[in-house]
N, CA, C and O atoms as CSV, one atom per row, in Angstrom:
chain,resi,resn,atom,element,x,y,z
A,1,UNK,N,N,-8.308,-5.675,5.158
A,1,UNK,CA,C,-9.326,-6.700,5.113
A,1,UNK,C,C,-8.679,-8.089,5.145
A,1,UNK,O,O,-9.192,-9.008,5.784
A,2,UNK,N,N,-7.544,-8.229,4.446
A,2,UNK,CA,C,-6.850,-9.516,4.415
A,2,UNK,C,C,-6.328,-9.883,5.801
A,2,UNK,O,O,-6.319,-11.057,6.173
A,3,UNK,N,N,-5.895,-8.886,6.560
A,3,UNK,CA,C,-5.393,-9.155,7.909
A,3,UNK,C,C,-6.527,-9.649,8.794
A,3,UNK,O,O,-6.354,-10.597,9.560
A,4,UNK,N,N,-7.679,-9.013,8.694
A,4,UNK,CA,C,-8.831,-9.440,9.495
A,4,UNK,C,C,-9.256,-10.849,9.120
A,4,UNK,O,O,-9.581,-11.655,9.991
A,5,UNK,N,N,-9.257,-11.147,7.836
A,5,UNK,CA,C,-9.606,-12.495,7.391
A,5,UNK,C,C,-8.608,-13.519,7.920
A,5,UNK,O,O,-9.002,-14.608,8.339
A,6,UNK,N,N,-7.318,-13.180,7.904
A,6,UNK,CA,C,-6.308,-14.109,8.431
A,6,UNK,C,C,-6.485,-14.326,9.926
A,6,UNK,O,O,-6.226,-15.420,10.428
A,7,UNK,N,N,-6.924,-13.295,10.639
A,7,UNK,CA,C,-7.175,-13.449,12.078
A,7,UNK,C,C,-8.350,-14.377,12.333
A,7,UNK,O,O,-8.320,-15.188,13.259
A,8,UNK,N,N,-9.374,-14.259,11.520
A,8,UNK,CA,C,-10.529,-15.144,11.668
A,8,UNK,C,C,-10.120,-16.589,11.406
A,8,UNK,O,O,-10.521,-17.490,12.143
A,9,UNK,N,N,-9.318,-16.818,10.355
A,9,UNK,CA,C,-8.845,-18.169,10.052
A,9,UNK,C,C,-7.968,-18.694,11.185
A,9,UNK,O,O,-8.093,-19.854,11.577
A,10,UNK,N,N,-7.075,-17.844,11.718
A,10,UNK,CA,C,-6.217,-18.249,12.834
A,10,UNK,C,C,-7.058,-18.609,14.050
A,10,UNK,O,O,-6.766,-19.577,14.752
A,11,UNK,N,N,-8.109,-17.822,14.296
A,11,UNK,CA,C,-8.987,-18.086,15.431
A,11,UNK,C,C,-9.736,-19.410,15.252
A,11,UNK,O,O,-9.926,-20.153,16.216
A,12,UNK,N,N,-10.155,-19.700,14.032
A,12,UNK,CA,C,-10.858,-20.958,13.766
A,12,UNK,C,C,-9.909,-22.145,13.933
A,12,UNK,O,O,-10.288,-23.175,14.490
A,13,UNK,N,N,-8.672,-21.996,13.446
A,13,UNK,CA,C,-7.708,-23.105,13.519
A,13,UNK,C,C,-7.242,-23.387,14.946
A,13,UNK,O,O,-7.162,-24.545,15.357
A,14,UNK,N,N,-6.934,-22.335,15.698
A,14,UNK,CA,C,-6.377,-22.518,17.030
A,14,UNK,C,C,-7.417,-22.439,18.141
A,14,UNK,O,O,-7.113,-22.761,19.290
A,15,UNK,N,N,-8.604,-22.027,17.830
A,15,UNK,CA,C,-9.653,-21.942,18.836
A,15,UNK,C,C,-9.327,-20.923,19.908
A,15,UNK,O,O,-8.879,-19.819,19.599
A,16,UNK,N,N,-9.542,-21.275,21.153
A,16,UNK,CA,C,-9.344,-20.336,22.252
A,16,UNK,C,C,-7.879,-20.031,22.512
A,16,UNK,O,O,-7.573,-19.075,23.225
A,17,UNK,N,N,-6.952,-20.827,21.947
A,17,UNK,CA,C,-5.522,-20.565,22.131
A,17,UNK,C,C,-5.002,-19.504,21.165
A,17,UNK,O,O,-3.850,-19.084,21.277
A,18,UNK,N,N,-5.819,-19.071,20.231
A,18,UNK,CA,C,-5.369,-18.115,19.214
A,18,UNK,C,C,-4.953,-16.779,19.817
A,18,UNK,O,O,-4.047,-16.125,19.299
A,19,UNK,N,N,-5.597,-16.368,20.897
A,19,UNK,CA,C,-5.292,-15.056,21.463
A,19,UNK,C,C,-3.892,-14.968,22.035
A,19,UNK,O,O,-3.353,-13.869,22.168
A,20,UNK,N,N,-3.295,-16.080,22.374
A,20,UNK,CA,C,-1.938,-16.057,22.906
A,20,UNK,C,C,-0.895,-16.277,21.815
A,20,UNK,O,O,0.305,-16.198,22.077
A,21,UNK,N,N,-1.345,-16.551,20.601
A,21,UNK,CA,C,-0.427,-16.777,19.487
A,21,UNK,C,C,0.205,-15.437,19.078
A,21,UNK,O,O,-0.510,-14.449,18.914
A,22,UNK,N,N,1.541,-15.391,18.911
A,22,UNK,CA,C,2.214,-14.121,18.569
A,22,UNK,C,C,1.724,-13.494,17.258
A,22,UNK,O,O,1.643,-12.270,17.151
A,23,UNK,N,N,1.402,-14.319,16.268
A,23,UNK,CA,C,0.901,-13.781,15.000
A,23,UNK,C,C,-0.430,-13.066,15.224
A,23,UNK,O,O,-0.677,-12.006,14.650
A,24,UNK,N,N,-1.277,-13.649,16.057
A,24,UNK,CA,C,-2.566,-13.041,16.373
A,24,UNK,C,C,-2.374,-11.690,17.052
A,24,UNK,O,O,-2.995,-10.702,16.662
A,25,UNK,N,N,-1.520,-11.648,18.060
A,25,UNK,CA,C,-1.308,-10.406,18.802
A,25,UNK,C,C,-0.687,-9.321,17.926
A,25,UNK,O,O,-1.091,-8.161,18.006
A,26,UNK,N,N,0.282,-9.679,17.098
A,26,UNK,CA,C,0.919,-8.693,16.223
A,26,UNK,C,C,-0.073,-8.193,15.157
A,26,UNK,O,O,-0.066,-7.013,14.806
A,27,UNK,N,N,-0.912,-9.084,14.653
A,27,UNK,CA,C,-1.916,-8.672,13.670
A,27,UNK,C,C,-2.934,-7.731,14.296
A,27,UNK,O,O,-3.329,-6.737,13.687
A,28,UNK,N,N,-3.351,-8.045,15.498
A,28,UNK,CA,C,-4.289,-7.175,16.213
A,28,UNK,C,C,-3.669,-5.798,16.445
A,28,UNK,O,O,-4.325,-4.774,16.253
A,29,UNK,N,N,-2.410,-5.781,16.856
A,29,UNK,CA,C,-1.719,-4.521,17.079
A,29,UNK,C,C,-1.620,-3.725,15.783
A,29,UNK,O,O,-1.853,-2.516,15.780
A,30,UNK,N,N,-1.277,-4.389,14.686
A,30,UNK,CA,C,-1.160,-3.728,13.395
A,30,UNK,C,C,-2.498,-3.132,12.952
A,30,UNK,O,O,-2.552,-1.991,12.495
A,31,UNK,N,N,-3.564,-3.898,13.088
A,31,UNK,CA,C,-4.893,-3.390,12.710
A,31,UNK,C,C,-5.260,-2.167,13.546
A,31,UNK,O,O,-5.748,-1.170,13.015
A,32,UNK,N,N,-5.026,-2.246,14.852
A,32,UNK,CA,C,-5.343,-1.112,15.719
A,32,UNK,C,C,-4.535,0.118,15.342
A,32,UNK,O,O,-5.074,1.225,15.325
A,33,UNK,N,N,-3.260,-0.052,15.039
A,33,UNK,CA,C,-2.431,1.087,14.642
A,33,UNK,C,C,-2.926,1.708,13.333
A,33,UNK,O,O,-2.939,2.931,13.187
A,34,UNK,N,N,-3.328,0.872,12.398
A,34,UNK,CA,C,-3.815,1.376,11.106
A,34,UNK,C,C,-5.114,2.168,11.280
A,34,UNK,O,O,-5.248,3.268,10.744
A,35,UNK,N,N,-6.065,1.610,12.025
A,35,UNK,CA,C,-7.342,2.317,12.141
A,35,UNK,C,C,-7.224,3.576,13.002
A,35,UNK,O,O,-7.929,4.554,12.756
A,36,UNK,N,N,-6.349,3.567,14.001
A,36,UNK,CA,C,-6.151,4.778,14.808
A,36,UNK,C,C,-5.455,5.851,13.975
A,36,UNK,O,O,-5.810,7.026,14.058
A,37,UNK,N,N,-4.470,5.454,13.176
A,37,UNK,CA,C,-3.789,6.416,12.299
A,37,UNK,C,C,-4.767,7.019,11.302
A,37,UNK,O,O,-4.756,8.227,11.067
A,38,UNK,N,N,-5.612,6.180,10.718
A,38,UNK,CA,C,-6.637,6.663,9.792
A,38,UNK,C,C,-7.555,7.675,10.479
A,38,UNK,O,O,-7.855,8.730,9.921
A,39,UNK,N,N,-7.995,7.347,11.685
A,39,UNK,CA,C,-8.870,8.243,12.436
A,39,UNK,C,C,-8.180,9.571,12.729
A,39,UNK,O,O,-8.772,10.635,12.546
A,40,UNK,N,N,-6.942,9.513,13.179
A,40,UNK,CA,C,-6.222,10.742,13.511
A,40,UNK,C,C,-6.018,11.627,12.282
A,40,UNK,O,O,-6.136,12.849,12.376
A,41,UNK,N,N,-5.716,11.027,11.137
A,41,UNK,CA,C,-5.570,11.811,9.909
A,41,UNK,C,C,-6.892,12.467,9.513
A,41,UNK,O,O,-6.917,13.626,9.098
A,42,UNK,N,N,-7.994,11.718,9.644
A,42,UNK,CA,C,-9.293,12.291,9.285
A,42,UNK,C,C,-9.675,13.430,10.226
A,42,UNK,O,O,-10.253,14.424,9.787
A,43,UNK,N,N,-9.357,13.296,11.522
A,43,UNK,CA,C,-9.635,14.372,12.476
A,43,UNK,C,C,-8.777,15.588,12.143
A,43,UNK,O,O,-9.260,16.720,12.168
A,44,UNK,N,N,-7.516,15.355,11.834
A,44,UNK,CA,C,-6.600,16.447,11.497
A,44,UNK,C,C,-7.050,17.167,10.224
A,44,UNK,O,O,-7.032,18.397,10.173
A,45,UNK,N,N,-7.452,16.413,9.198
A,45,UNK,CA,C,-7.869,17.026,7.939
A,45,UNK,C,C,-9.163,17.827,8.071
A,45,UNK,O,O,-9.292,18.908,7.495
A,46,UNK,N,N,-10.110,17.299,8.822
A,46,UNK,CA,C,-11.409,17.968,8.950
A,46,UNK,C,C,-11.432,19.002,10.063
A,46,UNK,O,O,-12.266,19.907,10.050
A,47,UNK,N,N,-10.536,18.880,11.017
A,47,UNK,CA,C,-10.611,19.712,12.213
A,47,UNK,C,C,-11.516,19.022,13.225
A,47,UNK,O,O,-12.535,18.438,12.856
A,48,UNK,N,N,-11.153,19.088,14.473
A,48,UNK,CA,C,-11.883,18.293,15.477
A,48,UNK,C,C,-13.341,18.726,15.617
A,48,UNK,O,O,-14.220,17.876,15.759
A,49,UNK,N,N,-13.614,20.027,15.580
A,49,UNK,CA,C,-15.012,20.472,15.718
A,49,UNK,C,C,-15.869,19.994,14.556
A,49,UNK,O,O,-16.966,19.471,14.752
A,50,UNK,N,N,-15.366,20.176,13.369
A,50,UNK,CA,C,-16.128,19.776,12.184
A,50,UNK,C,C,-16.257,18.256,12.108
A,50,UNK,O,O,-17.297,17.734,11.707
A,51,UNK,N,N,-15.205,17.558,12.492
A,51,UNK,CA,C,-15.225,16.093,12.449
A,51,UNK,C,C,-16.305,15.539,13.366
A,51,UNK,O,O,-17.073,14.666,12.962
A,52,UNK,N,N,-16.370,16.036,14.595
A,52,UNK,CA,C,-17.306,15.491,15.575
A,52,UNK,C,C,-18.726,16.060,15.439
A,52,UNK,O,O,-19.610,15.682,16.207
A,53,UNK,N,N,-18.956,16.954,14.483
A,53,UNK,CA,C,-20.316,17.434,14.223
A,53,UNK,C,C,-21.134,16.409,13.459
A,53,UNK,O,O,-22.363,16.464,13.479
A,54,UNK,N,N,-20.481,15.483,12.793
A,54,UNK,CA,C,-21.175,14.468,12.010
A,54,UNK,C,C,-21.388,13.211,12.851
A,54,UNK,O,O,-20.447,12.691,13.452
A,55,UNK,N,N,-22.622,12.730,12.889
A,55,UNK,CA,C,-22.903,11.515,13.678
A,55,UNK,C,C,-22.169,10.309,13.108
A,55,UNK,O,O,-21.848,9.373,13.841
A,56,UNK,N,N,-21.901,10.324,11.802
A,56,UNK,CA,C,-21.175,9.226,11.161
A,56,UNK,C,C,-19.758,9.138,11.740
A,56,UNK,O,O,-19.265,8.052,12.043
A,57,UNK,N,N,-19.124,10.288,11.885
A,57,UNK,CA,C,-17.773,10.309,12.437
A,57,UNK,C,C,-17.758,9.954,13.917
A,57,UNK,O,O,-16.830,9.300,14.392
A,58,UNK,N,N,-18.773,10.378,14.640
A,58,UNK,CA,C,-18.855,10.029,16.066
A,58,UNK,C,C,-19.020,8.522,16.222
A,58,UNK,O,O,-18.387,7.915,17.086
A,59,UNK,N,N,-19.864,7.918,15.396
A,59,UNK,CA,C,-20.039,6.469,15.440
A,59,UNK,C,C,-18.729,5.752,15.107
A,59,UNK,O,O,-18.357,4.781,15.765
A,60,UNK,N,N,-18.047,6.238,14.091
A,60,UNK,CA,C,-16.756,5.667,13.714
A,60,UNK,C,C,-15.758,5.777,14.867
A,60,UNK,O,O,-15.024,4.830,15.148
A,61,UNK,N,N,-15.732,6.917,15.523
A,61,UNK,CA,C,-14.848,7.137,16.669
A,61,UNK,C,C,-15.162,6.147,17.796
A,61,UNK,O,O,-14.251,5.579,18.399
A,62,UNK,N,N,-16.438,5.944,18.076
A,62,UNK,CA,C,-16.834,5.029,19.150
A,62,UNK,C,C,-16.473,3.571,18.824
A,62,UNK,O,O,-16.036,2.828,19.703
A,63,UNK,N,N,-16.653,3.171,17.572
A,63,UNK,CA,C,-16.296,1.810,17.170
A,63,UNK,C,C,-14.791,1.597,17.319
A,63,UNK,O,O,-14.354,0.550,17.797
A,64,UNK,N,N,-14.003,2.582,16.911
A,64,UNK,CA,C,-12.544,2.468,17.029
A,64,UNK,C,C,-12.121,2.446,18.493
A,64,UNK,O,O,-11.218,1.694,18.861
A,65,UNK,N,N,-12.751,3.250,19.326
A,65,UNK,CA,C,-12.459,3.206,20.771
A,65,UNK,C,C,-12.791,1.828,21.339
A,65,UNK,O,O,-12.062,1.313,22.186
A,66,UNK,N,N,-13.890,1.231,20.876
A,66,UNK,CA,C,-14.237,-0.125,21.313
A,66,UNK,C,C,-13.191,-1.136,20.895
A,66,UNK,O,O,-12.839,-2.021,21.675
A,67,UNK,N,N,-12.687,-1.020,19.677
A,67,UNK,CA,C,-11.625,-1.921,19.204
A,67,UNK,C,C,-10.382,-1.816,20.080
A,67,UNK,O,O,-9.791,-2.828,20.457
A,68,UNK,N,N,-9.995,-0.596,20.398
A,68,UNK,CA,C,-8.812,-0.387,21.237
A,68,UNK,C,C,-9.054,-0.942,22.638
A,68,UNK,O,O,-8.187,-1.604,23.207
A,69,UNK,N,N,-10.230,-0.671,23.188
A,69,UNK,CA,C,-10.555,-1.157,24.529
A,69,UNK,C,C,-10.481,-2.681,24.611
A,69,UNK,O,O,-9.894,-3.229,25.543
A,70,UNK,N,N,-11.076,-3.359,23.635
A,70,UNK,CA,C,-11.069,-4.816,23.675
A,70,UNK,C,C,-9.683,-5.397,23.375
A,70,UNK,O,O,-9.351,-6.479,23.859
A,71,UNK,N,N,-8.880,-4.695,22.588
A,71,UNK,CA,C,-7.507,-5.153,22.376
A,71,UNK,C,C,-6.719,-5.061,23.682
A,71,UNK,O,O,-5.960,-5.970,24.019
A,72,UNK,N,N,-6.898,-3.971,24.409
A,72,UNK,CA,C,-6.195,-3.838,25.694
A,72,UNK,C,C,-6.681,-4.885,26.691
A,72,UNK,O,O,-5.887,-5.407,27.474
A,73,UNK,N,N,-7.968,-5.194,26.672
A,73,UNK,CA,C,-8.486,-6.255,27.541
A,73,UNK,C,C,-7.891,-7.613,27.176
A,73,UNK,O,O,-7.680,-8.466,28.038
A,74,UNK,N,N,-7.629,-7.795,25.893
A,74,UNK,CA,C,-7.046,-9.042,25.414
A,74,UNK,C,C,-5.659,-9.268,26.009
A,74,UNK,O,O,-5.248,-10.411,26.207
A,75,UNK,N,N,-4.943,-8.192,26.291
A,75,UNK,CA,C,-3.587,-8.295,26.827
A,75,UNK,C,C,-3.565,-8.621,28.323
A,75,UNK,O,O,-2.542,-9.050,28.855
A,76,UNK,N,N,-4.690,-8.416,28.988
A,76,UNK,CA,C,-4.779,-8.688,30.422
A,76,UNK,C,C,-5.216,-10.140,30.616
A,76,UNK,O,O,-6.239,-10.558,30.074
A,77,UNK,N,N,-4.449,-10.906,31.383
A,77,UNK,CA,C,-4.849,-12.302,31.610
A,77,UNK,C,C,-6.207,-12.381,32.315
A,77,UNK,O,O,-6.481,-11.634,33.254
A,78,UNK,N,N,-7.044,-13.298,31.841
A,78,UNK,CA,C,-8.362,-13.494,32.450
A,78,UNK,C,C,-8.813,-14.918,32.183
A,78,UNK,O,O,-8.089,-15.708,31.578
A,79,UNK,N,N,-10.011,-15.237,32.639
A,79,UNK,CA,C,-10.525,-16.588,32.454
A,79,UNK,C,C,-10.809,-16.850,30.987
A,79,UNK,O,O,-10.918,-15.916,30.193
A,80,UNK,N,N,-10.928,-18.113,30.629
A,80,UNK,CA,C,-11.125,-18.525,29.246
A,80,UNK,C,C,-12.423,-17.977,28.660
A,80,UNK,O,O,-12.434,-17.538,27.510
A,81,UNK,N,N,-13.515,-17.991,29.420
A,81,UNK,CA,C,-14.797,-17.526,28.911
A,81,UNK,C,C,-14.759,-16.030,28.617
A,81,UNK,O,O,-15.282,-15.575,27.600
A,82,UNK,N,N,-14.139,-15.272,29.511
A,82,UNK,CA,C,-14.053,-13.827,29.313
A,82,UNK,C,C,-13.167,-13.522,28.113
A,82,UNK,O,O,-13.489,-12.642,27.314
A,83,UNK,N,N,-12.062,-14.234,27.978
A,83,UNK,CA,C,-11.142,-14.021,26.864
A,83,UNK,C,C,-11.826,-14.334,25.530
A,83,UNK,O,O,-11.648,-13.603,24.556
A,84,UNK,N,N,-12.597,-15.402,25.485
A,84,UNK,CA,C,-13.313,-15.763,24.265
A,84,UNK,C,C,-14.308,-14.670,23.887
A,84,UNK,O,O,-14.410,-14.299,22.717
A,85,UNK,N,N,-15.040,-14.155,24.870
A,85,UNK,CA,C,-15.982,-13.064,24.629
A,85,UNK,C,C,-15.260,-11.828,24.102
A,85,UNK,O,O,-15.738,-11.184,23.168
A,86,UNK,N,N,-14.107,-11.491,24.696
A,86,UNK,CA,C,-13.341,-10.325,24.262
A,86,UNK,C,C,-12.870,-10.481,22.821
A,86,UNK,O,O,-12.956,-9.543,22.028
A,87,UNK,N,N,-12.371,-11.670,22.486
A,87,UNK,CA,C,-11.880,-11.906,21.124
A,87,UNK,C,C,-13.006,-11.788,20.106
A,87,UNK,O,O,-12.850,-11.141,19.071
A,88,UNK,N,N,-14.133,-12.410,20.403
A,88,UNK,CA,C,-15.260,-12.357,19.476
A,88,UNK,C,C,-15.793,-10.935,19.315
A,88,UNK,O,O,-16.107,-10.506,18.205
A,89,UNK,N,N,-15.893,-10.217,20.414
A,89,UNK,CA,C,-16.388,-8.851,20.360
A,89,UNK,C,C,-15.453,-7.961,19.554
A,89,UNK,O,O,-15.902,-7.138,18.756
A,90,UNK,N,N,-14.167,-8.127,19.763
A,90,UNK,CA,C,-13.207,-7.314,19.023
A,90,UNK,C,C,-13.256,-7.610,17.525
A,90,UNK,O,O,-13.206,-6.691,16.708
A,91,UNK,N,N,-13.354,-8.877,17.167
A,91,UNK,CA,C,-13.435,-9.229,15.752
A,91,UNK,C,C,-14.720,-8.696,15.126
A,91,UNK,O,O,-14.716,-8.237,13.984
A,92,UNK,N,N,-15.812,-8.756,15.871
A,92,UNK,CA,C,-17.069,-8.206,15.367
A,92,UNK,C,C,-16.947,-6.702,15.154
A,92,UNK,O,O,-17.452,-6.175,14.162
A,93,UNK,N,N,-16.282,-6.005,16.074
A,93,UNK,CA,C,-16.083,-4.565,15.901
A,93,UNK,C,C,-15.230,-4.263,14.680
A,93,UNK,O,O,-15.499,-3.296,13.967
A,94,UNK,N,N,-14.206,-5.072,14.426
A,94,UNK,CA,C,-13.387,-4.877,13.223
A,94,UNK,C,C,-14.234,-5.054,11.962
A,94,UNK,O,O,-14.112,-4.286,11.008
A,95,UNK,N,N,-15.073,-6.055,11.969
A,95,UNK,CA,C,-15.918,-6.301,10.804
A,95,UNK,C,C,-16.908,-5.154,10.618
A,95,UNK,O,O,-17.123,-4.699,9.494
A,96,UNK,N,N,-17.514,-4.681,11.713
A,96,UNK,CA,C,-18.433,-3.538,11.639
A,96,UNK,C,C,-17.699,-2.322,11.090
A,96,UNK,O,O,-18.235,-1.609,10.242
A,97,UNK,N,N,-16.478,-2.076,11.563
A,97,UNK,CA,C,-15.701,-0.938,11.096
A,97,UNK,C,C,-15.422,-1.048,9.599
A,97,UNK,O,O,-15.580,-0.072,8.865
A,98,UNK,N,N,-15.008,-2.229,9.142
A,98,UNK,CA,C,-14.691,-2.421,7.720
A,98,UNK,C,C,-15.929,-2.241,6.846
A,98,UNK,O,O,-15.860,-1.587,5.806
A,99,UNK,N,N,-17.054,-2.812,7.256
A,99,UNK,CA,C,-18.296,-2.666,6.490
A,99,UNK,C,C,-18.723,-1.202,6.468
A,99,UNK,O,O,-19.145,-0.688,5.433
A,100,UNK,N,N,-18.612,-0.538,7.609
A,100,UNK,CA,C,-18.979,0.875,7.712
A,100,UNK,C,C,-18.126,1.731,6.779
A,100,UNK,O,O,-18.650,2.618,6.105
A,101,UNK,N,N,-16.820,1.475,6.731
A,101,UNK,CA,C,-15.936,2.239,5.853
A,101,UNK,C,C,-16.299,2.013,4.385
A,101,UNK,O,O,-16.301,2.953,3.590
A,102,UNK,N,N,-16.603,0.772,4.033
A,102,UNK,CA,C,-17.001,0.479,2.658
A,102,UNK,C,C,-18.317,1.168,2.301
A,102,UNK,O,O,-18.466,1.681,1.192
A,103,UNK,N,N,-19.263,1.181,3.224
A,103,UNK,CA,C,-20.532,1.860,3.008
A,103,UNK,C,C,-20.306,3.352,2.789
A,103,UNK,O,O,-20.926,3.952,1.910
A,104,UNK,N,N,-19.426,3.950,3.578
A,104,UNK,CA,C,-19.123,5.375,3.425
A,104,UNK,C,C,-18.501,5.660,2.067
A,104,UNK,O,O,-18.812,6.676,1.446
A,105,UNK,N,N,-17.624,4.775,1.598
A,105,UNK,CA,C,-17.016,4.959,0.282
A,105,UNK,C,C,-18.058,4.880,-0.830
A,105,UNK,O,O,-18.042,5.687,-1.760
A,106,UNK,N,N,-18.960,3.911,-0.735
A,106,UNK,CA,C,-20.017,3.777,-1.743
A,106,UNK,C,C,-20.880,5.029,-1.773
A,106,UNK,O,O,-21.203,5.529,-2.851
A,107,UNK,N,N,-21.253,5.537,-0.618
A,107,UNK,CA,C,-22.068,6.751,-0.555
A,107,UNK,C,C,-21.303,7.948,-1.119
A,107,UNK,O,O,-21.889,8.792,-1.798
A,108,UNK,N,N,-20.022,8.026,-0.847
A,108,UNK,CA,C,-19.194,9.108,-1.370
A,108,UNK,C,C,-19.165,9.072,-2.896
A,108,UNK,O,O,-19.333,10.104,-3.546
A,109,UNK,N,N,-18.953,7.889,-3.467
A,109,UNK,CA,C,-18.897,7.764,-4.920
A,109,UNK,C,C,-20.253,8.053,-5.564
A,109,UNK,O,O,-20.309,8.616,-6.656
A,110,UNK,N,N,-21.335,7.675,-4.902
A,110,UNK,CA,C,-22.666,7.980,-5.429
A,110,UNK,C,C,-22.884,9.492,-5.469
A,110,UNK,O,O,-23.426,10.014,-6.443
A,111,UNK,N,N,-22.468,10.195,-4.420
A,111,UNK,CA,C,-22.620,11.651,-4.392
A,111,UNK,C,C,-21.755,12.313,-5.465
A,111,UNK,O,O,-22.170,13.295,-6.080
A,112,UNK,N,N,-20.550,11.774,-5.690
A,112,UNK,CA,C,-19.676,12.323,-6.714
A,112,UNK,C,C,-20.252,12.127,-8.097
A,112,UNK,O,O,-20.129,13.004,-8.951
A,113,UNK,N,N,-20.877,10.994,-8.328
A,113,UNK,CA,C,-21.479,10.703,-9.628
A,113,UNK,C,C,-22.672,11.620,-9.896
A,113,UNK,O,O,-22.906,12.019,-11.037
A,114,UNK,N,N,-23.427,11.955,-8.840
A,114,UNK,CA,C,-24.589,12.822,-9.006
A,114,UNK,C,C,-24.207,14.273,-9.253
A,114,UNK,O,O,-24.973,15.022,-9.859
A,115,UNK,N,N,-23.038,14.673,-8.794
A,115,UNK,CA,C,-22.604,16.071,-8.939
A,115,UNK,C,C,-22.175,16.405,-10.346
A,115,UNK,O,O,-21.786,17.541,-10.620
């Protein structure tokens, strides 16, 4: 969460030039590696069939694929307007992913308390 917040601050400070900043690119790469590793561990622990039977996991998978897609688009040179759209979309997906993970944790703890 702190990395995502630092990226938002970097984006606000540098504006449209933030995407070419090395700290921005390395932070984006680090976030993508962390969320992909998390996804792969969850698939491995649950088994692929069982993992993809839940719509929650499918949604999580699609959001992570979107994050990876927009990160790869960020690496391809393009016009300023397209790059700005890609950066904003990717950051929004990161925020959606983080909120979604927190919501899942809250629901998990509520179920544990009821048991």
